[in-house]
C-alpha positions as CSV (number, residue, x, y, z in Angstrom):
1,M,44.3,-57.5,70.6
2,T,43.3,-56.8,67.1
3,T,40.2,-55.9,65.6
4,T,39.7,-58.7,63.9
5,Q,40.1,-60.8,67.2
6,R,38.4,-59.2,69.5
7,I,35.3,-59.1,66.5
8,L,35.9,-62.9,66.3
9,D,35.5,-63.6,70.4
10,L,32.5,-61.2,70.4
11,A,29.9,-63.2,67.4
12,A,31.8,-66.3,69.7
13,A,30.4,-65.0,73.1
14,A,27.2,-63.7,71.2
15,P,25.1,-67.7,70.3
16,A,25.1,-67.9,74.5
17,S,24.1,-64.1,75.5
18,H,20.7,-62.6,75.1
19,D,19.1,-60.2,75.2
20,E,20.8,-56.7,76.7
21,D,23.8,-58.8,76.8
22,L,23.0,-59.5,73.3
23,V,21.8,-55.7,72.5
24,Q,26.0,-54.9,74.0
25,L,28.2,-57.2,72.3
26,L,26.6,-56.2,68.6
27,G,27.2,-52.7,70.0
28,E,30.9,-53.4,70.6
29,A,31.5,-55.6,67.2
30,N,29.5,-53.1,65.4
31,E,32.1,-49.8,66.5
32,L,34.6,-52.3,65.6
33,Y,32.8,-53.0,62.5
34,Q,33.0,-48.9,61.5
35,Q,36.8,-48.6,63.0
36,G,38.7,-51.6,60.4
37,L,36.2,-49.8,58.2
38,Q,37.4,-46.5,58.4
39,D,41.0,-47.7,59.2
40,L,41.3,-49.5,55.7
41,H,38.9,-46.4,53.9
42,R,42.0,-44.7,54.8
43,E,45.3,-47.1,53.9
44,M,43.0,-47.2,50.7
45,A,42.8,-43.1,49.6
46,D,47.3,-44.0,50.0
47,R,47.7,-47.4,48.4
48,H,45.9,-45.2,45.7
49,T,46.6,-41.6,45.6
50,E,48.5,-42.1,42.1
51,L,45.5,-43.8,40.0
52,S,42.6,-41.7,38.3
53,T,38.9,-41.4,39.6
54,A,38.5,-43.3,36.3
55,D,41.0,-45.8,37.2
56,L,39.0,-46.1,40.4
57,M,35.7,-46.2,39.3
58,A,36.8,-49.2,36.9
59,A,38.6,-50.9,39.7
60,A,34.9,-50.5,41.5
61,H,32.9,-52.0,39.1
62,T,35.2,-54.4,38.7
63,V,34.2,-55.6,41.8
64,G,30.7,-55.8,41.9
65,M,30.8,-52.2,43.4
66,P,27.7,-49.8,42.1
67,G,29.2,-46.3,41.0
68,D,28.5,-43.2,38.9
69,A,30.0,-40.9,37.0
70,A,28.6,-37.9,39.5
71,Q,30.4,-39.9,42.5
72,D,33.8,-38.8,42.8
73,R,36.8,-39.6,44.2
74,A,36.6,-40.2,48.4
75,E,33.1,-42.0,47.3
76,V,34.8,-43.8,44.9
77,I,37.6,-45.1,47.5
78,L,34.8,-45.7,49.6
79,L,32.8,-48.5,47.5
80,L,36.5,-50.5,47.1
81,A,37.3,-50.2,50.1
82,L,33.7,-51.5,51.5
83,A,33.9,-53.5,49.2
84,E,37.4,-55.0,51.2
85,W,36.6,-55.0,54.0
86,E,32.8,-56.5,53.4
87,R,35.1,-59.8,52.7
88,T,37.3,-59.7,55.8
89,P,36.9,-62.3,58.8
90,A,36.0,-59.6,61.4
91,A,33.3,-57.9,58.8
92,M,31.8,-61.4,57.9
93,A,31.5,-62.8,61.8
94,F,29.5,-59.3,62.3
95,M,27.4,-60.0,60.1
96,E,26.5,-63.4,60.6
97,M,26.2,-62.3,64.3
98,A,23.9,-59.2,63.7
99,E,21.7,-61.7,61.4
100,A,22.0,-63.8,63.6
101,A,20.9,-61.4,66.4
102,A,17.8,-61.0,63.7
103,R,16.8,-63.6,63.6
104,R,16.4,-63.6,67.1
105,G,14.8,-60.5,67.7
106,V,17.5,-58.4,68.8
107,C,18.7,-55.4,65.9
108,L,21.3,-52.1,67.9
109,I,17.8,-49.8,65.6
110,P,15.1,-48.6,68.7
111,E,12.1,-49.9,68.4
112,E,9.9,-46.0,68.5
C-alpha cells in the first residue's frame, strides 16, 4: 500500500473514530505525512542539482513560498518540496483530517 493510499484510508476512517482511536489515526497519518514530505524533499534535491540557489529561490517565489537571500540551498529546496507536497492528495487528506479532528477537540499536541 502506498503512503497516499494509507493516508486516504486513515482520513476515511477518521469521521467514525473518537477520542484515543482518532488520536492514533491522526498520529499514524502525521508520520506518513512527514515521511512523504521527506521523500519528496530528497527527490527534489536530486532533481535540482544543476540549479543555482538563486534559480531555486526564484522558483520558490513563483510557487508562493516565502524566502530570503539568507536561506541556504537546502532550505530553499525544502520550501519547494513543501509547496509541491501540500498539493498532493495525501497531504490534502491529512490536512482535512487534522482540521476536522481539531474541530472535535482532538489534536496531537498534549494538553498541559
